[in-house]
N, C-alpha and C positions, 0 to 999 in steps of 0.2 A: 461534599461534592466530589464525585469520582472523576479522575483525570488520567489520561494516557498520553505519553510523549514518545514519539517514534520518528525516525528519519523517513523522508518520503521515498517510496519505491516506485518503479515503473510497472503499471498495471498489475498491482500485487494480487496475491492469492486471497481466497475468501476469508481466511483467518484474520487478515489485516482489517477487513471491514467488520468482522465480528467484534474486534476489540474497540473499534470506533463506536459501534452500536452499544457497547457495554457502558460507556462513560457519558458524563455530562459535557465535558470539554475534552477535545482532542487537540494536541499541539504538535505540529510539524516541527521537528528539531533539526533544521537543515543548516544551521550555522555551526556545524561540526565538520571535522576532517572527512573528506571524501575517501571511500575505501574501494579499491578496484576489485574485480571479480566478486561483486556483491550484488544485491538486488536493486541498487540505486538506478542502474541503467539497463537492466535486462530482466526478463522473465520467460516462462515457458508456456507453450501451447501444445495441444495434442496434434500429432500428425500420424499418418499411416506408418511412418517409420519409428514411432515412439515420441516421447516429449522432445521438443526442439526449442532452442533459445531464440528469442527475439532480442537483439542487442542493439542499443543505440551507441554509435561510436563517439566516445568522448575523450579518448586518450587514457593513459594509465597513470598519470601523475597523481600522487597522493598529497602533493604540496599545495592544497587548495581546499576551500570549504565546499560542501555540497551545493550551497546556494550560489556559488561562483562558477560552477561547472558550465562551460559554454558548449553548445552543439553547433559545430562549424560546418559539418557536411550534412546537407538536408536529404541526401539520397536514401537514407534509411526509411524515410516516411513512406515512399512508394513501395519499397521492398516489404516493409511490415504489412502494409495494406494488402498487397498481393498475396502474402503468406496467409493472412487471416482469411481472405476471400477464398483461396484455394483449399485450405484445410478445413474450413467450416462451410463449404458450399452446401452440404447436406444438413447443416444445423437448422432446426426448425424456426429459430428466432433471429436469424441473421438479418433479414429484411427489416425487422423492427428497430435494429440498432444501426442500420446502414448510414443514416444521415449523421448520427453522432460520430461514427467512425470516419466518415468522409471529412467531417469538420477537422478531426484530429490529424488525419493522415494525408489529406489532399488540399483542403481549403486554407489551412494555416501553416505558417512557417515558425518552427520553434527554435529559439536560439539559447535557451537556458533550461537545463535539466530539471532543476527544482520547480520552476514555473510550470513546466509540462506535467510533472508528476503530481503536483498539488492540484492542478486544474482537473486532471483525469480522475484523481481520487475524490475530489469534492463533487464533481458532476455525477460520478457513478454512485457515490454514497447518497446524495440528496435526490437525484432525479430517477434513478433506477432501483435503488434499494429502500427508498423512503426513510433514510436515517435523518433524524432531527438534531443530532449532536452539534454543539457549537464547535467549529473548527477554527483554530488560531495558528499563528506562526510565531515561533520562539523569538524572532527578531523584533516583534512588537513588545516583548517582555524584557528583552536585554538581560538575560541571566548572567550571573558572574561566577567566577571560580572554574574549576575543572572537574570532570567526571561526576561523581556522586554529589559533590558539593554544588556543582552547577545545576544538576537535576533538582536537588532539594530547594535551591534558591528559586528556580523556575516554578516549582510546584507551589511554594509559598506565595509567590507573586500572583499566581492565578487563583489562589484561594482553595487549593486542594485539601480535602480531608481524607481522601483515599487515593492511592496510586495503583493503577492496574498495569502490570508488567508482563511481558512475554516470558515463558519459562527459561529461555536461553540465558536470561540475565541472572539466574541463580548462581552462575559461575563467578560473578563478581560483585553483586549487590550485597551490602552489609545491612541486614534487617534492623539491627539495633539503632542505626542512624535515622531510620524512618520512625521508629518508636520514640526516639529522643525528640524528633521534630513534630510529634503528635499527628503523624500521617500514617494511616492504615495501609499496609502493603498487601496487595492482592495479586495472586498469580493466575494468569490466564491459562485455562485448560483447553487445548485444541483437539482433544480426543473425542471420538464418538460421532464425528460428522457422518451423516448418511450418504450413501452413494446416490448418484442421479444418472439419468440416461446420458451416456458419454460416447462419443465416437472413438474408434480405434482402440479397442480393449488391449491390455487389461486396464482396469480403472486406476486413475491417478488423482490423488487429492491435491498434490503440490503443484498446481498449474495456475496460470493467471485467472482472475475473476472473469475475464472475457469468456472462458470456456463455460462456466456456469451460466452466465447471462445468455449466451448464444444458444445454449442447450435447453434452458428451462424458462427463460424470459421472466415474466412477472412472478413466477413461483420461486425465484432465486432465494429470497429471504428465508423461505421454509427450510432450505438446505443449509443455511448458515446458522440461524438462531431459532427459527420457528419450530424445529423438531424438538426443542427442549421443553 
């Protein structure tokens, strides 16, 4: 059974959903330390002035877990919704996702970052990209230990036979520990994604999944894994 384990991000890029699609079980690992200036509370969209950040204000303290990060100021919701509407006014599929986006940014009030991220990712994966992967939360599993020991304990508890990791983890993962645990270590390759019609050239791969959805609609999976 293939498993991936990643912290939740705010409206992440297409590669995040690619790795969810790759595995049988995807685990949000949000009972870890929050890191500032990361992808947990922000992501980029295309604008006429180049890629721009959409950032949820949650403070800079790293003395808390991701799952405990509170969102105290709701003003970001209206701001992000206006930025999306303005910069994607000419996107061919904006209307198709308007109800979903209004639910997120207008109709609901979010008070916890992890809850928001996990809801967004789950809805987009299931409802708009057709991903059938089982999605779980590490808090259900209650992993023990720290760093790789904790990860391996989590993988064993969910029954993993293979672990799919992003390439950035090559800097610290010790492959022999996975071999010793009888878990196959697989590295995700994010190269080769085809370009798609995108506003405000030049083309940029590293932006939120919203860009791909609003520009290509139901064809989005073709540009993430379908081209392979």
